[in-house]
All heavy atoms as TSV, in Angstrom:
chain	resi	resn	atom	element	x	y	z
A	1	MET	N	N	26.069	36.729	73.289
A	1	MET	CA	C	25.361	35.468	73.265
A	1	MET	C	C	24.115	35.582	74.138
A	1	MET	O	O	24.158	36.126	75.231
A	1	MET	CB	C	26.284	34.363	73.782
A	1	MET	CG	C	25.744	32.988	73.576
A	1	MET	SD	S	25.781	32.568	71.843
A	1	MET	CE	C	25.885	30.826	71.939
A	2	SER	N	N	23.006	35.046	73.641
A	2	SER	CA	C	21.734	35.125	74.349
A	2	SER	C	C	21.053	33.764	74.293
A	2	SER	O	O	21.185	33.046	73.308
A	2	SER	CB	C	20.853	36.181	73.678
A	2	SER	OG	O	19.601	36.265	74.308
A	3	THR	N	N	20.323	33.418	75.362
A	3	THR	CA	C	19.545	32.183	75.374
A	3	THR	C	C	18.096	32.521	75.669
A	3	THR	O	O	17.800	33.258	76.607
A	3	THR	CB	C	20.072	31.195	76.430
A	3	THR	OG1	O	21.428	30.887	76.136
A	3	THR	CG2	C	19.259	29.909	76.428
A	4	THR	N	N	17.204	31.984	74.846
A	4	THR	CA	C	15.769	32.156	75.013
A	4	THR	C	C	15.169	30.782	75.245
A	4	THR	O	O	15.534	29.825	74.560
A	4	THR	CB	C	15.145	32.779	73.740
A	4	THR	OG1	O	15.793	34.021	73.467
A	4	THR	CG2	C	13.662	33.006	73.905
A	5	THR	N	N	14.256	30.667	76.196
A	5	THR	CA	C	13.586	29.396	76.465
A	5	THR	C	C	12.091	29.578	76.269
A	5	THR	O	O	11.498	30.528	76.785
A	5	THR	CB	C	13.878	28.908	77.896
A	5	THR	OG1	O	15.291	28.743	78.036
A	5	THR	CG2	C	13.192	27.581	78.165
A	6	VAL	N	N	11.501	28.667	75.489
A	6	VAL	CA	C	10.062	28.676	75.259
A	6	VAL	C	C	9.541	27.261	75.462
A	6	VAL	O	O	10.308	26.298	75.487
A	6	VAL	CB	C	9.697	29.178	73.841
A	6	VAL	CG1	C	10.132	30.616	73.643
A	6	VAL	CG2	C	10.294	28.279	72.762
A	7	THR	N	N	8.229	27.139	75.581
A	7	THR	CA	C	7.591	25.829	75.645
A	7	THR	C	C	6.668	25.690	74.454
A	7	THR	O	O	5.851	26.572	74.175
A	7	THR	CB	C	6.797	25.661	76.961
A	7	THR	OG1	O	7.693	25.844	78.056
A	7	THR	CG2	C	6.175	24.274	77.046
A	8	VAL	N	N	6.821	24.572	73.737
A	8	VAL	CA	C	6.030	24.301	72.540
A	8	VAL	C	C	5.062	23.168	72.848
A	8	VAL	O	O	5.446	22.145	73.424
A	8	VAL	CB	C	6.948	23.927	71.355
A	8	VAL	CG1	C	6.129	23.542	70.133
A	8	VAL	CG2	C	7.888	25.086	71.029
A	9	THR	N	N	3.800	23.347	72.465
A	9	THR	CA	C	2.796	22.314	72.699
A	9	THR	C	C	2.516	21.545	71.417
A	9	THR	O	O	2.672	22.069	70.315
A	9	THR	CB	C	1.473	22.925	73.208
A	9	THR	OG1	O	0.977	23.848	72.232
A	9	THR	CG2	C	1.680	23.648	74.525
A	10	GLY	N	N	2.126	20.278	71.577
A	10	GLY	CA	C	1.692	19.465	70.448
A	10	GLY	C	C	2.742	18.541	69.861
A	10	GLY	O	O	2.423	17.729	68.995
A	11	MET	N	N	3.986	18.629	70.309
A	11	MET	CA	C	5.019	17.746	69.770
A	11	MET	C	C	4.857	16.356	70.390
A	11	MET	O	O	4.732	16.234	71.602
A	11	MET	CB	C	6.420	18.278	70.081
A	11	MET	CG	C	6.756	19.583	69.431
A	11	MET	SD	S	8.476	20.076	69.698
A	11	MET	CE	C	8.541	20.261	71.481
A	12	THR	N	N	4.867	15.316	69.547
A	12	THR	CA	C	4.655	13.963	70.055
A	12	THR	C	C	5.747	12.982	69.648
A	12	THR	O	O	5.759	11.856	70.129
A	12	THR	CB	C	3.308	13.409	69.559
A	12	THR	OG1	O	3.302	13.426	68.128
A	12	THR	CG2	C	2.140	14.235	70.092
A	13	CYS	N	N	6.657	13.391	68.753
A	13	CYS	CA	C	7.664	12.437	68.278
A	13	CYS	C	C	8.938	13.167	67.858
A	13	CYS	O	O	8.989	14.392	67.849
A	13	CYS	CB	C	7.114	11.640	67.088
A	13	CYS	SG	S	6.788	12.651	65.627
A	14	GLY	N	N	9.936	12.393	67.510
A	14	GLY	CA	C	11.207	12.961	67.084
A	14	GLY	C	C	11.083	13.827	65.848
A	14	GLY	O	O	11.775	14.834	65.711
A	15	HIS	N	N	10.195	13.454	64.930
A	15	HIS	CA	C	9.995	14.263	63.726
A	15	HIS	C	C	9.423	15.623	64.085
A	15	HIS	O	O	9.790	16.640	63.489
A	15	HIS	CB	C	9.079	13.535	62.734
A	15	HIS	CG	C	8.899	14.287	61.461
A	15	HIS	ND1	N	7.827	15.119	61.250
A	15	HIS	CD2	C	9.668	14.357	60.360
A	15	HIS	CE1	C	7.942	15.672	60.049
A	15	HIS	NE2	N	9.054	15.228	59.482
A	16	CYS	N	N	8.521	15.649	65.055
A	16	CYS	CA	C	7.954	16.925	65.529
A	16	CYS	C	C	9.073	17.832	66.034
A	16	CYS	O	O	9.156	19.008	65.675
A	16	CYS	CB	C	6.972	16.684	66.680
A	16	CYS	SG	S	5.552	15.657	66.312
A	17	ALA	N	N	9.906	17.269	66.895
A	17	ALA	CA	C	11.007	18.042	67.475
A	17	ALA	C	C	11.958	18.525	66.390
A	17	ALA	O	O	12.432	19.661	66.418
A	17	ALA	CB	C	11.754	17.199	68.507
A	18	SER	N	N	12.209	17.674	65.401
A	18	SER	CA	C	13.101	18.034	64.298
A	18	SER	C	C	12.521	19.188	63.479
A	18	SER	O	O	13.251	20.091	63.065
A	18	SER	CB	C	13.327	16.809	63.412
A	18	SER	OG	O	14.177	17.122	62.341
A	19	SER	N	N	11.217	19.168	63.248
A	19	SER	CA	C	10.559	20.243	62.495
A	19	SER	C	C	10.681	21.576	63.224
A	19	SER	O	O	11.007	22.602	62.629
A	19	SER	CB	C	9.080	19.912	62.269
A	19	SER	OG	O	8.939	18.799	61.444
A	20	VAL	N	N	10.421	21.547	64.532
A	20	VAL	CA	C	10.525	22.765	65.338
A	20	VAL	C	C	11.972	23.259	65.347
A	20	VAL	O	O	12.240	24.445	65.149
A	20	VAL	CB	C	10.005	22.510	66.775
A	20	VAL	CG1	C	10.361	23.660	67.699
A	20	VAL	CG2	C	8.503	22.278	66.756
A	21	ARG	N	N	12.918	22.338	65.543
A	21	ARG	CA	C	14.342	22.696	65.567
A	21	ARG	C	C	14.749	23.349	64.243
A	21	ARG	O	O	15.450	24.355	64.229
A	21	ARG	CB	C	15.185	21.444	65.827
A	21	ARG	CG	C	16.655	21.720	66.035
A	21	ARG	CD	C	17.446	20.443	66.308
A	21	ARG	NE	N	16.968	19.724	67.483
A	21	ARG	CZ	C	16.341	18.540	67.448
A	21	ARG	NH1	N	16.129	17.917	66.311
A	21	ARG	NH2	N	15.949	17.972	68.566
A	22	GLY	N	N	14.295	22.787	63.145
A	22	GLY	CA	C	14.659	23.319	61.829
A	22	GLY	C	C	14.098	24.704	61.574
A	22	GLY	O	O	14.810	25.585	61.084
A	23	GLU	N	N	12.825	24.902	61.897
A	23	GLU	CA	C	12.199	26.214	61.657
A	23	GLU	C	C	12.821	27.296	62.537
A	23	GLU	O	O	13.112	28.390	62.071
A	23	GLU	CB	C	10.681	26.147	61.882
A	23	GLU	CG	C	9.934	25.382	60.824
A	23	GLU	CD	C	9.976	26.023	59.442
A	23	GLU	OE1	O	10.180	27.253	59.325
A	23	GLU	OE2	O	9.803	25.283	58.456
A	24	ILE	N	N	13.028	26.995	63.820
A	24	ILE	CA	C	13.637	27.984	64.712
A	24	ILE	C	C	15.077	28.244	64.291
A	24	ILE	O	O	15.565	29.374	64.338
A	24	ILE	CB	C	13.545	27.541	66.175
A	24	ILE	CG1	C	12.080	27.542	66.623
A	24	ILE	CG2	C	14.382	28.453	67.078
A	24	ILE	CD1	C	11.839	27.001	68.018
A	25	GLY	N	N	15.766	27.201	63.846
A	25	GLY	CA	C	17.147	27.343	63.396
A	25	GLY	C	C	17.306	28.258	62.204
A	25	GLY	O	O	18.393	28.779	61.946
A	26	ASN	N	N	16.218	28.489	61.456
A	26	ASN	CA	C	16.249	29.378	60.291
A	26	ASN	C	C	16.147	30.857	60.661
A	26	ASN	O	O	16.326	31.719	59.808
A	26	ASN	CB	C	15.119	29.032	59.313
A	26	ASN	CG	C	15.372	27.738	58.579
A	26	ASN	OD1	O	16.514	27.329	58.390
A	26	ASN	ND2	N	14.312	27.074	58.170
A	27	ILE	N	N	15.844	31.155	61.925
A	27	ILE	CA	C	15.754	32.556	62.349
A	27	ILE	C	C	17.162	33.151	62.324
A	27	ILE	O	O	18.096	32.559	62.873
A	27	ILE	CB	C	15.154	32.663	63.770
A	27	ILE	CG1	C	13.724	32.115	63.795
A	27	ILE	CG2	C	15.190	34.115	64.250
A	27	ILE	CD1	C	13.140	31.992	65.193
A	28	PRO	N	N	17.338	34.310	61.687
A	28	PRO	CA	C	18.671	34.928	61.638
A	28	PRO	C	C	19.266	35.137	63.022
A	28	PRO	O	O	18.579	35.602	63.935
A	28	PRO	CB	C	18.410	36.279	60.944
A	28	PRO	CG	C	17.161	36.063	60.157
A	28	PRO	CD	C	16.335	35.097	60.967
A	29	GLY	N	N	20.515	34.734	63.191
A	29	GLY	CA	C	21.222	34.926	64.449
A	29	GLY	C	C	21.184	33.718	65.364
A	29	GLY	O	O	21.949	33.643	66.321
A	30	VAL	N	N	20.288	32.757	65.095
A	30	VAL	CA	C	20.192	31.568	65.944
A	30	VAL	C	C	21.392	30.664	65.678
A	30	VAL	O	O	21.720	30.366	64.535
A	30	VAL	CB	C	18.873	30.809	65.699
A	30	VAL	CG1	C	18.881	29.454	66.396
A	30	VAL	CG2	C	17.694	31.644	66.174
A	31	THR	N	N	22.061	30.250	66.761
A	31	THR	CA	C	23.254	29.421	66.632
A	31	THR	C	C	23.030	27.975	67.064
A	31	THR	O	O	23.751	27.082	66.627
A	31	THR	CB	C	24.417	30.012	67.449
A	31	THR	OG1	O	24.001	30.140	68.815
A	31	THR	CG2	C	24.822	31.384	66.901
A	32	ALA	N	N	22.024	27.726	67.929
A	32	ALA	CA	C	21.734	26.369	68.377
A	32	ALA	C	C	20.313	26.292	68.906
A	32	ALA	O	O	19.791	27.260	69.460
A	32	ALA	CB	C	22.708	25.940	69.469
A	33	VAL	N	N	19.684	25.131	68.713
A	33	VAL	CA	C	18.333	24.894	69.212
A	33	VAL	C	C	18.320	23.523	69.872
A	33	VAL	O	O	18.683	22.531	69.257
A	33	VAL	CB	C	17.289	24.923	68.067
A	33	VAL	CG1	C	15.879	24.694	68.615
A	33	VAL	CG2	C	17.365	26.220	67.283
A	34	ASP	N	N	17.910	23.480	71.149
A	34	ASP	CA	C	17.825	22.226	71.880
A	34	ASP	C	C	16.369	21.994	72.262
A	34	ASP	O	O	15.775	22.812	72.961
A	34	ASP	CB	C	18.707	22.277	73.135
A	34	ASP	CG	C	18.664	20.974	73.911
A	34	ASP	OD1	O	18.806	19.908	73.280
A	34	ASP	OD2	O	18.490	21.027	75.139
A	35	VAL	N	N	15.795	20.883	71.774
A	35	VAL	CA	C	14.391	20.567	72.020
A	35	VAL	C	C	14.293	19.377	72.970
A	35	VAL	O	O	14.879	18.328	72.707
A	35	VAL	CB	C	13.662	20.240	70.700
A	35	VAL	CG1	C	12.204	19.870	70.968
A	35	VAL	CG2	C	13.747	21.404	69.719
A	36	ASP	N	N	13.542	19.554	74.061
A	36	ASP	CA	C	13.238	18.444	74.958
A	36	ASP	C	C	11.799	18.008	74.675
A	36	ASP	O	O	10.850	18.710	75.053
A	36	ASP	CB	C	13.392	18.857	76.423
A	36	ASP	CG	C	13.092	17.689	77.356
A	36	ASP	OD1	O	13.872	16.719	77.346
A	36	ASP	OD2	O	12.064	17.747	78.059
A	37	LEU	N	N	11.665	16.889	73.979
A	37	LEU	CA	C	10.358	16.427	73.522
A	37	LEU	C	C	9.396	16.170	74.682
A	37	LEU	O	O	8.228	16.544	74.624
A	37	LEU	CB	C	10.539	15.154	72.678
A	37	LEU	CG	C	9.282	14.575	72.049
A	37	LEU	CD1	C	8.625	15.590	71.121
A	37	LEU	CD2	C	9.616	13.301	71.298
A	38	ALA	N	N	9.876	15.563	75.749
A	38	ALA	CA	C	9.007	15.190	76.867
A	38	ALA	C	C	8.328	16.398	77.513
A	38	ALA	O	O	7.139	16.358	77.812
A	38	ALA	CB	C	9.797	14.407	77.900
A	39	SER	N	N	9.075	17.473	77.710
A	39	SER	CA	C	8.518	18.645	78.395
A	39	SER	C	C	8.046	19.732	77.432
A	39	SER	O	O	7.310	20.630	77.827
A	39	SER	CB	C	9.566	19.248	79.329
A	39	SER	OG	O	10.640	19.790	78.577
A	40	GLY	N	N	8.496	19.657	76.183
A	40	GLY	CA	C	8.178	20.706	75.222
A	40	GLY	C	C	9.102	21.908	75.325
A	40	GLY	O	O	8.940	22.885	74.608
A	41	ARG	N	N	10.080	21.824	76.210
A	41	ARG	CA	C	11.008	22.944	76.419
A	41	ARG	C	C	11.967	23.069	75.234
A	41	ARG	O	O	12.533	22.080	74.769
A	41	ARG	CB	C	11.802	22.711	77.699
A	41	ARG	CG	C	12.823	23.785	77.985
A	41	ARG	CD	C	13.616	23.431	79.229
A	41	ARG	NE	N	14.775	24.286	79.341
A	41	ARG	CZ	C	15.053	25.001	80.410
A	41	ARG	NH1	N	14.270	24.961	81.457
A	41	ARG	NH2	N	16.134	25.751	80.439
A	42	VAL	N	N	12.126	24.304	74.765
A	42	VAL	CA	C	13.038	24.588	73.660
A	42	VAL	C	C	13.978	25.703	74.098
A	42	VAL	O	O	13.531	26.799	74.426
A	42	VAL	CB	C	12.268	25.009	72.386
A	42	VAL	CG1	C	13.227	25.279	71.243
A	42	VAL	CG2	C	11.246	23.946	71.985
A	43	ASP	N	N	15.277	25.403	74.131
A	43	ASP	CA	C	16.302	26.396	74.451
A	43	ASP	C	C	16.931	26.856	73.149
A	43	ASP	O	O	17.377	26.034	72.346
A	43	ASP	CB	C	17.376	25.803	75.366
A	43	ASP	CG	C	16.825	25.423	76.730
A	43	ASP	OD1	O	16.042	26.211	77.289
A	43	ASP	OD2	O	17.177	24.338	77.228
A	44	ILE	N	N	16.955	28.164	72.945
A	44	ILE	CA	C	17.447	28.751	71.702
A	44	ILE	C	C	18.638	29.639	72.017
A	44	ILE	O	O	18.504	30.628	72.748
A	44	ILE	CB	C	16.341	29.585	71.019
A	44	ILE	CG1	C	15.066	28.760	70.866
A	44	ILE	CG2	C	16.833	30.134	69.678
A	44	ILE	CD1	C	13.818	29.599	70.667
A	45	ASP	N	N	19.802	29.301	71.488
A	45	ASP	CA	C	20.988	30.140	71.628
A	45	ASP	C	C	21.103	31.011	70.392
A	45	ASP	O	O	20.893	30.541	69.263
A	45	ASP	CB	C	22.256	29.287	71.760
A	45	ASP	CG	C	22.297	28.497	73.059
A	45	ASP	OD1	O	21.673	28.936	74.045
A	45	ASP	OD2	O	22.950	27.440	73.079
A	46	SER	N	N	21.442	32.288	70.596
A	46	SER	CA	C	21.546	33.214	69.461
A	46	SER	C	C	22.612	34.263	69.742
A	46	SER	O	O	23.006	34.478	70.889
A	46	SER	CB	C	20.197	33.891	69.202
A	46	SER	OG	O	19.728	34.548	70.358
A	47	ASP	N	N	23.072	34.893	68.670
A	47	ASP	CA	C	24.077	35.943	68.785
A	47	ASP	C	C	23.545	37.152	69.549
A	47	ASP	O	O	24.258	37.789	70.320
A	47	ASP	CB	C	24.545	36.389	67.398
A	47	ASP	CG	C	25.286	35.293	66.655
A	47	ASP	OD1	O	25.937	34.450	67.313
A	47	ASP	OD2	O	25.200	35.250	65.420
A	48	THR	N	N	22.272	37.480	69.309
A	48	THR	CA	C	21.607	38.594	69.968
A	48	THR	C	C	20.216	38.133	70.384
A	48	THR	O	O	19.734	37.121	69.872
A	48	THR	CB	C	21.461	39.805	69.020
A	48	THR	OG1	O	20.702	39.397	67.882
A	48	THR	CG2	C	22.823	40.338	68.572
A	49	PRO	N	N	19.565	38.839	71.301
A	49	PRO	CA	C	18.199	38.428	71.683
A	49	PRO	C	C	17.286	38.380	70.450
A	49	PRO	O	O	17.388	39.223	69.564
A	49	PRO	CB	C	17.758	39.527	72.648
A	49	PRO	CG	C	19.034	40.065	73.206
A	49	PRO	CD	C	20.033	39.982	72.071
A	50	ILE	N	N	16.419	37.373	70.413
A	50	ILE	CA	C	15.507	37.245	69.283
A	50	ILE	C	C	14.089	37.588	69.723
A	50	ILE	O	O	13.737	37.429	70.887
A	50	ILE	CB	C	15.558	35.844	68.643
A	50	ILE	CG1	C	15.304	34.753	69.683
A	50	ILE	CG2	C	16.857	35.607	67.929
A	50	ILE	CD1	C	15.227	33.365	69.104
A	51	GLU	N	N	13.319	38.081	68.774
A	51	GLU	CA	C	11.949	38.495	69.050
A	51	GLU	C	C	11.065	37.281	69.330
A	51	GLU	O	O	11.137	36.282	68.621
A	51	GLU	CB	C	11.377	39.253	67.844
A	51	GLU	CG	C	12.104	40.530	67.498
A	51	GLU	CD	C	11.755	41.654	68.440
A	51	GLU	OE1	O	10.634	41.651	68.988
A	51	GLU	OE2	O	12.615	42.525	68.639
A	52	GLN	N	N	10.213	37.391	70.355
A	52	GLN	CA	C	9.265	36.322	70.672
A	52	GLN	C	C	8.348	36.054	69.478
A	52	GLN	O	O	7.993	34.911	69.202
A	52	GLN	CB	C	8.435	36.716	71.903
A	52	GLN	CG	C	7.512	35.627	72.396
A	52	GLN	CD	C	8.202	34.586	73.249
A	52	GLN	OE1	O	9.380	34.695	73.549
A	52	GLN	NE2	N	7.473	33.566	73.628
A	53	ALA	N	N	7.997	37.112	68.741
A	53	ALA	CA	C	7.120	36.958	67.581
A	53	ALA	C	C	7.788	36.104	66.507
A	53	ALA	O	O	7.114	35.316	65.828
A	53	ALA	CB	C	6.744	38.324	67.017
A	54	ALA	N	N	9.100	36.247	66.335
A	54	ALA	CA	C	9.821	35.448	65.339
A	54	ALA	C	C	9.813	33.976	65.735
A	54	ALA	O	O	9.650	33.091	64.890
A	54	ALA	CB	C	11.249	35.954	65.183
A	55	VAL	N	N	9.973	33.711	67.030
A	55	VAL	CA	C	9.936	32.333	67.520
A	55	VAL	C	C	8.533	31.757	67.319
A	55	VAL	O	O	8.375	30.641	66.828
A	55	VAL	CB	C	10.351	32.258	69.003
A	55	VAL	CG1	C	10.193	30.844	69.532
A	55	VAL	CG2	C	11.777	32.754	69.181
A	56	ALA	N	N	7.519	32.533	67.680
A	56	ALA	CA	C	6.136	32.073	67.533
A	56	ALA	C	C	5.820	31.764	66.076
A	56	ALA	O	O	5.171	30.756	65.775
A	56	ALA	CB	C	5.166	33.125	68.082
A	57	GLN	N	N	6.284	32.609	65.160
A	57	GLN	CA	C	6.031	32.383	63.736
A	57	GLN	C	C	6.738	31.113	63.254
A	57	GLN	O	O	6.166	30.327	62.507
A	57	GLN	CB	C	6.493	33.585	62.916
A	57	GLN	CG	C	6.198	33.419	61.434
A	57	GLN	CD	C	6.593	34.638	60.621
A	57	GLN	OE1	O	7.019	35.647	61.165
A	57	GLN	NE2	N	6.440	34.538	59.322
A	58	ALA	N	N	7.969	30.900	63.690
A	58	ALA	CA	C	8.717	29.710	63.288
A	58	ALA	C	C	8.035	28.448	63.816
A	58	ALA	O	O	7.908	27.446	63.093
A	58	ALA	CB	C	10.155	29.792	63.790
A	59	VAL	N	N	7.590	28.485	65.069
A	59	VAL	CA	C	6.898	27.336	65.654
A	59	VAL	C	C	5.591	27.071	64.897
A	59	VAL	O	O	5.242	25.926	64.615
A	59	VAL	CB	C	6.651	27.562	67.165
A	59	VAL	CG1	C	5.712	26.523	67.750
A	59	VAL	CG2	C	7.982	27.574	67.910
A	60	ASP	N	N	4.882	28.143	64.541
A	60	ASP	CA	C	3.647	28.017	63.769
A	60	ASP	C	C	3.922	27.394	62.398
A	60	ASP	O	O	3.171	26.536	61.936
A	60	ASP	CB	C	2.984	29.395	63.617
A	60	ASP	CG	C	1.640	29.300	62.922
A	60	ASP	OD1	O	0.751	28.633	63.474
A	60	ASP	OD2	O	1.495	29.887	61.831
A	61	GLU	N	N	5.011	27.807	61.751
A	61	GLU	CA	C	5.392	27.249	60.450
A	61	GLU	C	C	5.634	25.747	60.550
A	61	GLU	O	O	5.385	25.001	59.613
A	61	GLU	CB	C	6.657	27.941	59.919
A	61	GLU	CG	C	6.435	29.328	59.375
A	61	GLU	CD	C	5.650	29.339	58.073
A	61	GLU	OE1	O	5.851	28.424	57.243
A	61	GLU	OE2	O	4.819	30.246	57.911
A	62	ALA	N	N	6.146	25.309	61.699
A	62	ALA	CA	C	6.400	23.890	61.919
A	62	ALA	C	C	5.113	23.125	62.243
A	62	ALA	O	O	5.106	21.899	62.249
A	62	ALA	CB	C	7.422	23.704	63.042
A	63	GLY	N	N	4.040	23.869	62.517
A	63	GLY	CA	C	2.743	23.247	62.782
A	63	GLY	C	C	2.398	23.095	64.257
A	63	GLY	O	O	1.520	22.316	64.611
A	64	TYR	N	N	3.052	23.886	65.106
A	64	TYR	CA	C	2.842	23.781	66.547
A	64	TYR	C	C	2.595	25.157	67.123
A	64	TYR	O	O	2.607	26.149	66.404
A	64	TYR	CB	C	4.035	23.094	67.223
A	64	TYR	CG	C	4.311	21.757	66.564
A	64	TYR	CD1	C	5.259	21.651	65.552
A	64	TYR	CD2	C	3.542	20.648	66.885
A	64	TYR	CE1	C	5.463	20.448	64.900
A	64	TYR	CE2	C	3.748	19.447	66.216
A	64	TYR	CZ	C	4.701	19.347	65.237
A	64	TYR	OH	O	4.889	18.169	64.579
A	65	GLN	N	N	2.398	25.234	68.451
A	65	GLN	CA	C	2.152	26.509	69.091
A	65	GLN	C	C	2.983	26.656	70.334
A	65	GLN	O	O	3.350	25.666	70.973
A	65	GLN	CB	C	0.673	26.617	69.499
A	65	GLN	CG	C	-0.293	26.684	68.336
A	65	GLN	CD	C	-1.729	26.847	68.828
A	65	GLN	OE1	O	-2.087	26.364	69.887
A	65	GLN	NE2	N	-2.533	27.532	68.041
A	66	LEU	N	N	3.266	27.914	70.684
A	66	LEU	CA	C	3.918	28.196	71.961
A	66	LEU	C	C	2.877	28.064	73.062
A	66	LEU	O	O	1.716	28.432	72.878
A	66	LEU	CB	C	4.483	29.626	71.981
A	66	LEU	CG	C	5.660	29.930	71.056
A	66	LEU	CD1	C	6.069	31.383	71.228
A	66	LEU	CD2	C	6.824	29.000	71.334
A	67	ALA	N	N	3.298	27.537	74.205
A	67	ALA	CA	C	2.412	27.468	75.363
A	67	ALA	C	C	2.220	28.879	75.911
A	67	ALA	O	O	3.105	29.723	75.787
A	67	ALA	CB	C	3.003	26.555	76.420
A	68	ASP	N	N	1.079	29.124	76.511
A	68	ASP	CA	C	0.804	30.445	77.098
A	68	ASP	C	C	1.600	30.678	78.350
A	68	ASP	O	O	1.988	29.819	79.038
A	68	ASP	CB	C	-0.676	30.599	77.406
A	68	ASP	CG	C	-1.493	30.647	76.110
A	68	ASP	OD1	O	-0.952	31.120	75.101
A	68	ASP	OD2	O	-2.653	30.224	76.131
């Protein structure tokens, strides 16, 4: 079991958080995604460590970006 934490910028509402949660949840091996809308913090639980590039691509697909 592995947990990855990232910060996503640009989310302003529950629908935003839901979009990010859904796209990240589609990454193979991801078992849970917890989004904190206020801070932009996203905790990702997975069977094995996931690539940062895969997370960035999923966040981009949802229409947002990872914070630097």
